[in-house]
KOLVO-361843 format. One line per field, with one value per residue (C-alpha): residue in three letters; x, y, z. Coordinates in nm, 3 decimals. Example, Ala and Ser with C-alpha at 12.3 -4.5 7.8 and 13.67 -1.06 7.14 Angstrom:
rest	[ALA  SER]
x	[1.230  1.367]
y	[-0.450  -0.106]
z	[0.780  0.714]
***
This chain:
rest	[MET  VAL  ALA  ILE  ASP  LYS  VAL  GLY  ASP  GLU  ARG  ILE  SER  THR  GLY  VAL  ALA  GLY  LEU  ASP  ASP  ILE  LEU  GLY  GLY  GLY  LEU  THR  PRO  SER  ARG  MET  TYR  LEU  LEU  GLU  GLY  ALA  PRO  GLY  THR  GLY  LYS  THR  THR  PHE  GLY  LEU  LYS  PHE  LEU  MET  ALA  GLY  VAL  ARG  THR  GLY  GLU  ALA  GLY  LEU  TYR  VAL  THR  LEU  SER  GLU  THR  ALA  ALA  GLU  LEU  ARG  ALA  VAL  VAL  GLN  SER  HIS  GLY  TRP  SER  LEU  ASP  GLY  ILE  ASN  VAL  GLN  GLU  LEU  VAL  THR  GLU  ALA  GLY  LEU  LEU  ALA  GLU  MET  ASP  GLN  THR  ILE  LEU  HIS  PRO  SER  GLU  ILE  GLU  LEU  GLY  GLU  THR  MET  SER  ALA  LEU  ILE  ASP  VAL  VAL  THR  ARG  LEU  GLU  PRO  ARG  ARG  VAL  VAL  PHE  ASP  SER  LEU  SER  GLU  MET  ARG  LEU  LEU  ALA  GLN  ASP  PRO  LEU  ARG  TYR  ARG  ARG  GLN  ILE  LEU  ALA  MET  LYS  GLN  PHE  PHE  ALA  GLY  ARG  GLN  CYS  THR  VAL  LEU  LEU  LEU  ASP  ASP  LYS  THR  SER  GLY  PRO  ALA  ASP  LEU  GLN  LEU  HIS  SER  ILE  ALA  HIS  GLY  VAL  ILE  SER  LEU  GLU  GLN  GLU  ALA  ARG  ASN  PHE  GLY  ALA  GLU  ARG  ARG  ALA  LEU  ARG  VAL  ALA  LYS  MET  ARG  GLY  MET  LYS  PHE  GLU  GLY  GLY  TRP  HIS  ASP  PHE  LEU  VAL  ASP  THR  GLY  VAL  LEU  GLU  VAL  PHE  PRO  ARG  LEU  ILE  ALA  ALA  HIS  HIS  HIS  LYS  ALA  PHE  ALA  SER  PRO  LEU  VAL  SER  SER  GLY  ILE  GLU  GLN  LEU  ASP  ASP  MET  LEU  GLY  GLY  GLY  LEU  THR  PRO  GLY  THR  ASN  VAL  LEU  LEU  LEU  GLY  PRO  SER  GLY  ALA  GLY  LYS  THR  THR  THR  ALA  VAL  LYS  CYS  MET  LEU  THR  ALA  LEU  GLU  ARG  GLY  GLU  ASN  ALA  ASP  TYR  TYR  LEU  PHE  ASP  GLU  GLY  VAL  PRO  THR  LEU  LEU  LEU  ARG  SER  LYS  SER  LEU  GLY  MET  ASP  LEU  ASP  GLY  TYR  ILE  GLU  SER  GLY  HIS  LEU  VAL  VAL  HIS  GLN  ILE  ASP  PRO  ALA  SER  LEU  SER  PRO  GLY  GLU  PHE  ALA  SER  ARG  VAL  VAL  GLY  GLY  VAL  SER  ASP  ARG  LYS  ALA  ALA  PHE  VAL  GLY  ILE  ASP  SER  LEU  ASN  ALA  TYR  VAL  HIS  ALA  MET  PRO  GLY  GLN  SER  PHE  LEU  MET  LEU  HIS  MET  HIS  GLU  LEU  LEU  THR  TYR  LEU  ASN  GLN  GLN  GLY  VAL  LEU  THR  MET  LEU  VAL  VAL  GLY  GLN  HIS  GLY  LEU  VAL  GLY  ASP  VAL  ARG  SER  ASP  ILE  ASP  LEU  SER  TYR  LEU  SER  ASP  ALA  ILE  LEU  LEU  TYR  ARG  PHE  PHE  GLU  SER  ARG  SER  GLN  VAL  ARG  THR  ALA  VAL  SER  VAL  LEU  LYS  SER  ARG  THR  GLY  ALA  ASN  GLN  ARG  THR  ILE  ARG  GLU  LEU  ARG  LEU  GLY  LEU  PRO  ALA  GLY  VAL  GLN  VAL  GLY  ASP  GLU  LEU  HIS  ASP  PHE  GLU  GLY  VAL  LEU  ALA  GLY  ALA  VAL  SER  TYR  LEU  GLY  SER  THR  PRO  MET  LEU  PRO  ASP  PRO  GLN  GLY]
x	[0.000  0.140  0.012  0.077  0.132  0.063  0.381  0.345  0.596  0.524  0.459  0.442  0.256  0.447  0.173  0.064  -0.218  -0.138  0.228  0.130  -0.082  0.213  0.431  0.171  0.095  0.389  0.753  0.929  1.022  1.376  1.525  1.698  1.533  1.647  1.415  1.589  1.488  1.597  1.516  1.145  1.018  0.862  1.115  1.065  0.688  0.714  0.949  0.710  0.414  0.622  0.695  0.337  0.210  0.437  0.301  -0.052  0.058  0.266  0.607  0.853  0.985  1.307  1.380  1.755  1.829  2.164  2.026  1.781  1.703  1.433  1.255  1.241  1.106  0.837  0.736  0.686  0.474  0.261  0.203  0.041  -0.167  0.011  0.176  0.516  0.370  0.540  0.826  1.171  1.363  1.743  1.928  2.297  2.344  2.462  2.241  2.399  2.431  2.333  2.536  2.745  2.612  2.254  2.112  2.079  2.389  2.499  2.744  2.854  2.921  3.200  3.396  3.381  3.484  3.234  3.309  3.190  2.867  2.803  2.885  2.630  2.368  2.433  2.404  2.066  1.926  2.051  1.888  1.552  1.515  1.301  1.135  1.128  1.404  1.426  1.778  1.783  2.001  2.290  2.442  2.604  2.738  2.883  3.067  3.203  3.330  3.506  3.632  3.375  3.511  3.479  3.129  3.019  3.167  2.976  2.648  2.707  2.783  2.458  2.267  2.405  2.351  1.985  1.907  2.031  1.794  1.482  1.459  1.314  1.517  1.434  1.741  1.673  1.910  1.892  2.088  2.368  2.616  2.460  2.151  2.177  2.411  2.466  2.647  2.335  2.117  2.320  2.321  1.959  1.690  1.463  1.487  1.208  1.284  1.090  1.078  0.933  0.865  0.820  0.601  0.587  0.237  0.042  0.143  0.449  0.394  0.537  0.585  0.758  0.905  1.000  1.344  1.417  1.255  1.420  1.193  0.877  0.648  0.557  0.395  0.669  0.669  0.597  0.309  0.182  0.156  0.027  0.177  -0.050  -0.132  -0.205  -0.218  0.021  -0.149  -0.001  -0.202  -0.098  -0.075  -0.400  -0.359  -0.690  -0.593  -0.618  -0.985  -1.249  -1.620  -1.907  -2.204  -2.510  -2.502  -2.854  -2.904  -3.018  -3.181  -3.000  -3.327  -3.348  -3.546  -3.399  -3.046  -3.114  -3.213  -2.893  -2.691  -2.856  -3.099  -2.935  -2.626  -2.439  -2.309  -1.940  -1.861  -1.744  -1.888  -1.680  -1.866  -1.660  -1.725  -1.671  -1.754  -2.123  -2.248  -2.431  -2.182  -2.212  -2.590  -2.615  -2.393  -2.601  -2.922  -2.781  -2.664  -3.004  -3.167  -2.927  -3.013  -3.383  -3.315  -3.184  -2.813  -2.535  -2.326  -1.999  -1.939  -1.584  -1.592  -1.269  -1.387  -1.678  -1.793  -2.040  -2.297  -2.287  -2.346  -2.637  -2.799  -2.767  -2.903  -3.198  -3.281  -3.316  -3.549  -3.277  -3.276  -2.988  -3.010  -3.224  -2.986  -2.688  -2.866  -2.954  -2.596  -2.681  -2.483  -2.145  -2.017  -1.641  -1.484  -1.137  -0.842  -0.602  -0.320  -0.311  -0.430  -0.197  -0.314  -0.272  -0.491  -0.759  -0.762  -0.782  -1.088  -1.261  -1.183  -1.301  -1.633  -1.691  -1.574  -1.710  -2.019  -2.103  -2.123  -2.262  -2.225  -1.905  -1.873  -1.539  -1.585  -1.357  -1.047  -0.894  -0.815  -0.707  -0.440  -0.276  -0.255  -0.045  0.334  0.287  0.034  0.179  0.130  -0.228  -0.307  -0.162  -0.350  -0.676  -0.636  -0.601  -0.878  -1.129  -1.047  -1.106  -1.440  -1.551  -1.461  -1.670  -1.980  -1.970  -2.117  -1.858  -1.902  -1.594  -1.629  -1.362  -1.382  -1.237  -1.059  -1.265  -1.639  -1.697  -1.488  -1.161  -1.221  -0.943  -0.874  -0.561  -0.601  -0.731  -0.913  -1.119  -0.942  -1.014  -1.381  -1.661  -1.896  -1.839  -2.091  -1.977  -2.121  -2.101  -2.248  -2.420  -2.613  -2.975  -3.193  -2.956  -2.953  -2.671  -2.788  -2.624  -2.593  -2.509  -2.400  -2.291  -1.965  -1.889  -2.047  -1.875  -2.178  -2.460  -2.554  -2.548  -2.717  -2.477  -2.725  -2.689  -2.963  -3.028  -2.975  -3.177  -3.145  -3.430  -3.755  -3.978  -3.787  -3.443  -3.256  -3.420  -3.293  -3.473  -3.518  -3.240  -3.087  -3.066  -2.888  -2.639  -2.288  -1.931  -1.961  -1.650  -1.446  -1.523  -1.696  -2.060  -2.344  -2.713  -2.864  -3.186  -3.543  -3.580  -3.783  -3.579  -3.685  -3.929  -3.808  -3.948  -3.999  -4.212]
y	[0.000  0.337  0.656  1.020  1.265  1.638  1.731  1.463  1.205  0.838  0.620  0.242  0.063  -0.102  -0.363  -0.231  0.023  0.194  0.235  0.381  0.637  0.732  0.775  0.984  0.717  0.477  0.467  0.646  0.372  0.285  0.373  0.180  0.171  0.038  -0.153  -0.206  -0.380  -0.642  -1.007  -1.077  -0.728  -0.831  -0.732  -1.049  -1.007  -0.649  -0.762  -1.034  -0.795  -0.551  -0.820  -0.951  -0.600  -0.593  -0.927  -0.783  -0.505  -0.727  -0.636  -0.925  -0.979  -1.129  -1.228  -1.269  -1.442  -1.470  -1.540  -1.827  -2.098  -2.087  -2.372  -2.167  -1.871  -2.082  -2.216  -1.857  -1.778  -2.089  -2.012  -1.684  -1.852  -1.653  -1.761  -1.705  -1.730  -1.469  -1.422  -1.573  -1.680  -1.687  -1.825  -1.758  -1.994  -2.353  -2.654  -2.973  -3.234  -3.005  -3.087  -2.816  -2.892  -2.801  -2.496  -2.275  -2.083  -2.186  -1.973  -1.962  -1.611  -1.726  -1.905  -1.678  -1.330  -1.048  -0.989  -1.340  -1.285  -0.960  -1.123  -1.397  -1.137  -0.936  -1.251  -1.337  -0.985  -0.967  -1.300  -1.243  -0.865  -0.801  -0.466  -0.524  -0.682  -0.766  -0.830  -1.024  -0.934  -0.689  -0.834  -1.118  -0.873  -0.665  -0.970  -1.051  -0.699  -0.686  -0.339  -0.051  0.128  -0.180  -0.243  0.112  0.089  -0.233  -0.082  0.218  -0.016  -0.203  0.124  0.232  -0.109  -0.135  0.228  0.172  -0.120  0.071  -0.159  -0.072  -0.240  -0.306  -0.384  -0.564  -0.511  -0.667  -0.381  -0.609  -0.328  -0.113  0.098  0.273  0.215  0.574  0.457  0.279  0.573  0.815  0.590  0.474  0.688  0.614  0.444  0.271  0.147  -0.132  -0.179  -0.446  -0.396  -0.699  -0.624  -0.808  -0.927  -0.946  -0.942  -0.756  -0.417  -0.337  0.010  0.164  0.503  0.657  0.793  0.935  0.967  1.194  1.427  1.297  1.431  1.166  1.135  1.131  0.968  0.612  0.417  0.090  -0.213  -0.569  -0.893  -1.194  -1.502  -1.373  -1.014  -0.722  -0.396  -0.056  0.194  0.549  0.782  0.975  1.347  1.518  1.834  1.637  1.552  1.824  1.791  2.038  1.922  2.056  2.046  2.085  1.956  1.594  1.414  1.169  0.983  1.101  1.424  1.531  1.466  1.681  1.961  1.918  1.938  2.264  2.116  1.791  1.651  1.826  1.634  1.691  1.684  1.423  1.344  1.201  0.972  0.961  0.760  0.439  0.094  0.008  0.367  0.350  0.499  0.223  0.208  0.584  0.557  0.269  0.466  0.762  0.524  0.355  0.695  0.772  0.439  0.517  0.840  0.627  0.685  0.425  0.357  0.186  0.075  -0.029  -0.255  -0.307  -0.424  -0.668  -0.923  -0.839  -1.101  -0.951  -0.600  -0.710  -0.915  -0.638  -0.379  -0.601  -0.652  -0.272  -0.253  -0.157  -0.432  -0.385  -0.716  -0.583  -0.296  -0.535  -0.767  -0.477  -0.348  -0.012  -0.104  -0.279  -0.371  -0.431  -0.657  -0.512  -0.699  -0.428  -0.682  -0.745  -0.417  -0.130  0.232  0.281  -0.018  0.103  0.451  0.292  0.091  0.400  0.602  0.314  0.296  0.668  0.690  0.357  0.295  0.662  0.602  0.913  0.776  0.625  0.479  0.384  0.176  0.214  0.427  0.252  -0.054  0.167  0.319  -0.021  -0.053  0.262  0.294  0.581  0.828  1.121  0.925  0.844  1.213  1.275  0.980  1.077  1.441  1.343  1.083  1.307  1.602  1.381  1.256  1.609  1.734  1.455  1.554  1.236  1.225  1.043  0.897  0.810  0.594  0.623  0.413  0.552  0.359  0.296  0.294  0.549  0.807  0.899  0.810  0.862  0.792  0.691  0.957  1.309  1.376  1.662  1.923  1.718  1.665  1.890  1.769  1.577  1.364  1.280  0.978  0.918  0.677  0.812  0.671  0.751  0.567  0.268  0.237  0.297  0.530  0.699  1.070  1.231  1.584  1.769  1.939  2.088  2.164  2.369  2.391  2.479  2.639  2.323  2.298  2.257  2.057  1.712  1.458  1.097  0.832  0.511  0.207  -0.037  -0.116  0.018  0.339  0.179  0.496  0.756  1.092  1.245  1.590  1.810  1.696  2.028  1.899  1.672  1.748  1.632  1.492  1.670  1.585  1.216  1.197  1.210  1.260  1.340  1.534  1.670  1.558  1.564  1.258  0.986  0.810  0.533  0.174  0.018  -0.308  -0.139]
z	[0.000  -0.104  0.057  -0.028  0.256  0.257  0.078  -0.190  -0.062  -0.119  0.183  0.215  0.492  0.775  0.795  1.136  1.122  1.451  1.358  1.020  1.206  1.426  1.116  0.935  0.675  0.676  0.569  0.287  0.033  -0.078  0.261  0.538  0.880  1.216  1.448  1.780  2.098  2.349  2.275  2.319  2.242  1.910  1.643  1.437  1.447  1.322  1.047  0.932  0.926  0.720  0.460  0.455  0.387  0.083  -0.042  -0.036  -0.270  -0.501  -0.356  -0.332  0.021  0.158  0.517  0.578  0.907  1.078  1.423  1.371  1.120  0.857  1.037  1.356  1.164  0.998  1.340  1.461  1.155  1.199  1.568  1.461  1.191  0.919  0.596  0.436  0.086  -0.132  0.117  0.056  0.364  0.333  0.632  0.682  0.977  0.991  1.036  1.162  0.892  0.602  0.289  0.125  -0.222  -0.133  -0.311  -0.002  0.104  0.454  0.647  1.008  1.144  1.374  1.100  0.793  0.703  0.700  0.334  0.243  0.432  0.251  -0.081  -0.016  0.078  -0.240  -0.454  -0.299  -0.343  -0.702  -0.783  -0.612  -0.665  -0.354  -0.285  0.090  0.300  0.669  0.799  1.128  1.303  1.318  1.634  1.435  1.177  1.459  1.591  1.247  1.189  1.530  1.444  1.479  1.171  0.954  1.089  1.003  0.653  0.586  0.704  0.477  0.188  0.254  0.260  -0.077  -0.234  -0.132  -0.216  -0.569  -0.607  -0.484  -0.185  0.157  0.431  0.794  1.005  1.334  1.625  1.971  2.133  2.255  2.186  2.456  2.524  2.186  1.894  1.779  1.466  1.349  1.450  1.240  0.932  0.935  0.774  1.068  1.409  1.601  1.953  2.123  2.499  2.725  3.094  3.318  3.618  3.950  3.864  3.542  3.179  3.059  2.901  2.558  2.414  2.113  2.035  1.704  1.792  1.448  1.106  0.850  0.654  0.822  1.089  1.346  1.687  1.948  2.287  2.392  2.240  2.389  2.164  2.196  2.065  2.093  1.890  1.542  1.668  1.648  1.737  1.816  2.018  1.926  2.223  2.256  2.184  2.259  2.068  1.744  1.800  1.790  1.721  1.730  1.939  2.116  2.495  2.636  2.987  3.007  3.298  3.523  3.566  3.929  3.962  4.295  4.173  3.867  4.103  4.301  3.978  3.875  3.624  3.509  3.343  3.061  2.756  2.701  3.073  3.323  3.665  3.949  4.189  4.508  4.822  5.021  4.890  4.897  4.910  4.575  4.328  4.067  4.099  4.043  3.736  3.598  3.654  3.459  3.185  3.164  3.124  2.837  2.675  2.707  2.519  2.230  2.292  2.282  2.591  2.689  3.046  3.147  3.450  3.643  3.984  3.963  3.710  3.436  3.554  3.905  3.773  3.552  3.827  4.085  3.842  3.750  4.120  4.146  3.846  3.595  3.331  3.086  2.898  2.613  2.542  2.537  2.294  2.065  2.067  2.222  2.535  2.560  2.906  2.892  3.155  3.209  3.361  3.482  3.517  3.142  2.990  2.906  2.938  2.563  2.483  2.725  2.572  2.226  2.332  2.465  2.151  1.933  2.116  2.066  1.704  1.577  1.790  1.851  2.225  2.396  2.752  2.897  3.244  3.405  3.720  3.894  3.865  4.166  3.955  3.666  3.892  3.927  3.547  3.534  3.580  3.825  3.960  3.763  3.442  3.544  3.562  3.216  3.066  3.232  3.128  2.762  2.779  2.956  2.731  2.427  2.563  2.652  2.303  2.152  2.351  2.562  2.912  3.125  3.473  3.678  3.988  4.259  4.574  4.895  5.170  5.479  5.535  5.811  5.989  5.818  5.451  5.197  4.829  4.635  4.369  4.343  4.017  4.150  3.936  3.621  3.706  3.586  3.861  4.184  4.371  4.724  4.909  5.284  5.538  5.848  6.143  6.225  6.476  6.486  6.108  5.860  5.586  5.288  5.213  4.879  4.798  4.483  4.576  4.236  3.900  3.633  3.408  3.645  3.975  4.185  4.521  4.812  5.010  5.163  5.096  5.176  4.907  4.916  4.690  4.648  4.472  4.334  4.252  4.228  4.325  4.548  4.673  4.970  5.120  5.251  5.580  5.762  6.070  5.896  6.022  5.967  5.614  5.483  5.791  5.750  6.090  5.990  6.236  6.200  6.489  6.346  6.297  5.917  5.812  5.649  5.329  5.408  5.404  5.085  5.274  5.532]
***
């Protein structure tokens, strides 16, 4: 696939859609590129996808391997369910018992001169005339050269040879020479670095960075990517400034009349609401009620569930008169079960963006951010990710609900993260005691889009109303201090069971 960028330069696909997006359309053809990364980061997989993309557009491909045998490479391809049809594999390693008179050239890096290896490579390229070449890997060539000057001269000779044949080359390097081989960086037209981070628990996290790309504008920084059976997917870093959309923002109902009053008339599309409180206070149920109201308006919704299972959420919602099954069957609602131990922040952001752009989701729920914190490399990075994600959702006119659970149930209640400055509205939940019963209070602490009431009201969950909000509790004290007490005589909401 050949693309044309804004200044008229040709581009060829890397075979990975997300990477093409980062590069602004792909790679400039007839250039030499370096793909570097420690063993296990996915270099071979990227190289294979690059060659397979060429096969789809009629470009002959050649995979030259110094580090593994052709049989090993075919085993990797078969494990992914892919095919090497249209791709020539040339191995320059020995295989025990292989006869010298066989057609394939067999060389051993530790026993031959670098010049002989280069001569064999030139003969293969001249004979096959490929348009795309993957050379795996440079570490063996570095050992053969022994001298840095000779190594650099050979790389320069390779660059000139391939450029004269209109061939796009991807050099793989396992970084055995050190953190960064500056000689390779200076010679290559572009450099892509792959990293893999092993965590104490959960799946490893992979990320790539375009370190250099001559004459091309690209998205800098680290971008998460996923390698799985038959899957190689890059998730470009979300940049909210690149996504703008005009939308109307009339107030919409939460489905709870008294809560609408507390919010200053209702919820505003293109804003996010933070639901903050201890476990069991009713945060998720409130979010589900608001989502159900959006579904009843004919909107699509995505709900990302980190903490509890989907069956538990659906059963609990149904017991409160909020049946979501029909909306799931119709496709208007998708409930995503998220495993924070195996999901990268980039993949999560990509899922959210996909739901908004592809499914036109107008409501997004994230429940809860506590688990999302553990999927992040650090709290400072969480704030940056959430800032971009929430800004994107706001610019798309999406109503977003963020659930954050706080430590403790009564008394001194704290949270791991502070997203209050990113939130357009904040609903605070607290337990309190009245007549030997534990009850729940709710208050709207902040609303950027309306004149919210600063009152404290009782919240009750149960049939037939599902979610009820009562009258103001005039003598309710200590909610902000975390030591809540009710000293007045305001009537409580009646017990639905009598």
